N, C-alpha and C positions, 0 to 999 in steps of 0.2 A: 467505457473506459478501456484503454488498451492494456495488454499484459504488462508493458513497460511501466505504465502509470501505476498499476496495481503493485508491481514489484517495488517501485520507489516508495509508495505510500506505506507498504508493509515494512520496509526497511526502517523508515523513520518511526514507525509505531514500536518496533521491536529493539532497535539498536541505538545506543547513545553516540555512535560515531557517524562520520559523514558518509553519505552514499558514494560508492566507488572511490573510497579513500580521498575524497576531495576533488577528484578529477571530474568536474561537471562541464567539461568543454564540448562534449558530444551534443550536437544540435537538438536531438530528440530529448535528451535529458534536460537541457536548459529549457526547452519548450514545455516539457511536462512540469517542471518545478514552477515556472511562471504561471502555468494554468492552475496549479494547486494554490499558489499564493493569491491569485485572482478570485478563486472560488472558496476561499476561507478553509482550506484543508491543511495547509502548512502555514507556520508563522516562524519568526525568528526565534532561535533557541534561547532558553533561559540561561543566564550566566553560569549556573552550576553545570549545565549540559555542555556548554562551550569548552570546558576544560577537557572533555573527551574528544573534541573536534567537530561536533555537530553544529552546523549553521542553522538548521531548521528542526522543528519538532511538529508533531501532529497537533491539530486543534481538537477541541471537544467534538466538533462536527465530524472530523475524520475518524476519531476514536469510535464514535457511535456507528459510523459506516462499517468500519473494519470488524467491530464486534458483531454487527448484524450479519456480515459475510460469514464469520466464524460459527455463528449459531444456526446457519442455514444447513439443513441436512443434505448430504450428498445424494444425487439421484441413484436409484438402484436399477440396474439392468436386469430384466427378467426375460429369459429365453423361453419361448413357448414352442413346443413341438406339436405340430398338428395331430390331433387324436389322442394326445397323452394326458390332456386335462379332462377331468370329468366333474 
């Protein structure tokens, strides 16, 4: 998944408003949203969310994916100086 797709999916997970204030004319954004819809990661927003301007909302499948990402520990970089470890 590209960084743009991750950003869009996280936006709909966290925000009740439309991504990019409703300007979805960028080809990459339109392609990403179509991909999410086809893969059951986004769906049409519920009527109560539409009053904030969101056309889409995350599905339970997308919520599970995002929560798995958030619960994955970050990698830890360990620098090893030769001869310093015993």
